[in-house]
Residue frames as qw, qx, qy, qz and C-alpha x, y, z in Angstrom:
[[0.013, -0.894, -0.448, 0.029, 0.01, 0.01, 0.03],
 [0.488, 0.240, 0.022, 0.839, 1.49, 3.26, -1.02],
 [0.101, -0.210, -0.349, 0.908, 1.14, 6.86, 0.33],
 [0.338, -0.074, -0.271, -0.898, -1.76, 8.08, -1.88],
 [0.555, -0.286, -0.740, -0.249, -3.76, 5.05, -0.83],
 [0.389, -0.308, -0.620, 0.607, -3.15, 5.89, 2.87],
 [0.082, 0.105, 0.081, -0.988, -4.36, 9.45, 2.27],
 [0.464, -0.189, -0.558, -0.661, -7.47, 8.14, 0.57],
 [0.575, -0.361, -0.732, 0.056, -8.33, 5.76, 3.38],
 [0.274, -0.232, -0.460, 0.812, -7.65, 8.45, 6.00],
 [0.245, 0.015, -0.123, -0.961, -10.01, 10.90, 4.27],
 [0.578, -0.217, -0.657, -0.433, -12.66, 8.17, 3.77],
 [0.496, -0.296, -0.730, 0.366, -12.39, 7.17, 7.39],
 [0.066, -0.190, -0.315, 0.928, -12.75, 10.77, 8.62],
 [0.398, -0.083, -0.373, -0.834, -15.79, 11.22, 6.31],
 [0.598, -0.274, -0.731, -0.183, -17.47, 8.05, 7.67],
 [0.330, -0.252, -0.613, 0.672, -16.65, 9.04, 11.28],
 [0.104, 0.088, 0.098, -0.986, -18.28, 12.44, 10.74],
 [0.526, -0.180, -0.505, -0.660, -21.35, 10.87, 9.23],
 [0.556, -0.317, -0.751, 0.165, -21.68, 8.44, 12.13],
 [0.209, -0.232, -0.457, 0.833, -21.35, 11.39, 14.61],
 [0.276, -0.051, -0.227, -0.932, -23.95, 13.29, 12.67],
 [0.610, -0.237, -0.610, -0.447, -26.46, 10.49, 12.82],
 [0.663, -0.292, -0.661, 0.197, -25.76, 9.24, 16.34],
 [0.185, 0.138, -0.376, 0.897, -25.19, 12.44, 18.27],
 [0.221, -0.652, -0.706, 0.165, -27.74, 13.37, 20.94],
 [0.154, -0.688, -0.120, 0.699, -26.68, 17.00, 20.92],
 [0.512, 0.834, 0.207, -0.020, -27.40, 19.38, 18.09],
 [0.013, -0.903, 0.398, 0.160, -23.95, 20.88, 18.37],
 [0.516, -0.313, 0.774, 0.190, -22.19, 17.52, 18.14],
 [0.654, 0.474, 0.585, 0.075, -24.34, 16.72, 15.14],
 [0.340, 0.936, -0.020, -0.090, -23.30, 19.88, 13.51],
 [0.229, -0.731, 0.613, 0.195, -19.65, 19.18, 14.18],
 [0.623, 0.017, 0.762, 0.176, -20.07, 15.74, 12.57],
 [0.569, 0.733, 0.372, -0.006, -21.72, 17.37, 9.63],
 [0.096, 0.928, -0.316, -0.175, -18.81, 19.79, 9.21],
 [0.421, -0.452, 0.761, 0.197, -16.38, 16.88, 9.35],
 [0.658, 0.310, 0.681, 0.088, -18.32, 14.98, 6.80],
 [0.446, 0.874, 0.171, -0.087, -18.54, 17.83, 4.42],
 [0.054, -0.846, 0.501, 0.175, -14.91, 18.64, 4.69],
 [0.583, -0.207, 0.772, 0.144, -14.12, 14.97, 4.13],
 [0.650, 0.597, 0.467, 0.041, -16.25, 14.94, 0.97],
 [0.234, 0.953, -0.159, -0.106, -14.39, 18.11, -0.15],
 [0.307, -0.648, 0.674, 0.179, -11.08, 16.33, 0.53],
 [0.688, 0.156, 0.701, 0.107, -12.17, 13.42, -1.59],
 [0.515, 0.824, 0.234, -0.032, -12.96, 15.72, -4.35],
 [0.007, 0.896, -0.424, -0.136, -9.53, 17.30, -4.11],
 [0.542, -0.303, 0.765, 0.170, -7.98, 13.79, -4.06],
 [0.648, 0.420, 0.623, 0.127, -9.90, 13.09, -7.30],
 [0.322, -0.087, 0.333, 0.882, -8.35, 16.27, -8.83],
 [0.009, -0.647, -0.593, -0.479, -11.58, 18.19, -8.94],
 [0.232, -0.118, -0.385, 0.886, -11.07, 21.48, -7.05],
 [0.318, -0.229, -0.225, -0.892, -14.26, 23.14, -8.41],
 [0.674, -0.391, -0.567, -0.267, -16.46, 20.43, -6.87],
 [0.561, -0.215, -0.551, 0.579, -14.48, 20.75, -3.64],
 [0.041, 0.046, -0.148, 0.987, -15.17, 24.45, -3.47],
 [0.512, -0.300, -0.410, -0.693, -18.86, 23.94, -4.21],
 [0.674, -0.338, -0.651, 0.087, -18.97, 21.46, -1.34],
 [0.369, -0.163, -0.425, 0.811, -17.42, 23.95, 1.03],
 [0.214, -0.144, -0.099, -0.961, -19.97, 26.60, -0.09],
 [0.630, -0.332, -0.584, -0.390, -22.74, 24.10, 0.47],
 [0.582, -0.267, -0.623, 0.450, -21.38, 23.50, 3.94],
 [0.108, -0.021, -0.218, 0.970, -21.44, 27.20, 4.68],
 [0.454, -0.209, -0.274, -0.822, -25.04, 27.59, 3.58],
 [0.692, -0.300, -0.651, -0.090, -26.02, 24.43, 5.47],
 [0.453, -0.174, -0.557, 0.674, -24.41, 25.74, 8.61],
 [0.139, -0.080, 0.061, -0.985, -26.22, 29.09, 8.37],
 [0.613, -0.232, -0.445, -0.611, -29.50, 27.33, 7.71],
 [0.681, -0.251, -0.670, 0.156, -28.89, 24.92, 10.61],
 [0.398, -0.192, -0.485, 0.755, -27.79, 27.51, 13.17],
 [0.114, -0.329, -0.149, -0.925, -30.20, 30.39, 12.35],
 [0.627, -0.531, -0.401, -0.405, -33.20, 28.89, 14.16],
 [0.737, -0.358, -0.466, 0.334, -31.05, 28.01, 17.14],
 [0.307, 0.248, -0.189, 0.899, -29.58, 31.50, 17.48],
 [0.381, -0.502, -0.081, -0.772, -32.91, 32.99, 18.65],
 [0.839, -0.401, -0.357, -0.093, -33.37, 30.12, 21.03],
 [0.695, -0.072, -0.342, 0.628, -29.96, 30.71, 22.58],
 [0.053, 0.341, -0.114, 0.932, -30.54, 34.45, 22.89],
 [0.603, -0.535, -0.228, -0.546, -33.82, 33.77, 24.64],
 [0.845, -0.337, -0.368, 0.192, -32.04, 31.52, 27.12],
 [0.554, 0.103, -0.247, 0.789, -29.20, 33.93, 27.69],
 [0.023, -0.250, 0.064, -0.966, -31.21, 37.16, 28.09],
 [0.112, 0.337, 0.794, -0.494, -34.62, 35.83, 29.27],
 [0.459, 0.555, 0.120, -0.683, -36.51, 37.63, 26.54],
 [0.721, 0.222, 0.637, 0.159, -37.64, 35.52, 23.66],
 [0.586, 0.543, 0.421, 0.429, -36.15, 36.51, 20.29],
 [0.018, 0.993, 0.099, -0.064, -35.29, 40.02, 21.20],
 [0.738, 0.321, -0.135, 0.578, -31.53, 39.67, 21.49],
 [0.017, -0.742, 0.168, -0.649, -31.57, 42.53, 23.96],
 [0.308, 0.005, -0.768, 0.561, -30.55, 42.52, 27.60],
 [0.261, -0.661, -0.699, 0.080, -33.09, 43.08, 30.32]]
């Protein structure tokens, strides 16, 4: 087994680990971290396959997915921190 094969298997293992964390996590934050690892792993596989355009598109999809995933949670976190639902203002 040569070095490129080891790189491929390492990226594939990281991608699969991130997917498992995403599915099996009980916390939303851990699921998001697993999703980030999975998306970066897929982008790494695209780079390994010598397709940098698809890798950049995967990173941009990750960015949009992160915003869409965290936007509803942001108002919930603000309500817990300040005690006022959705205002984002202190008391």
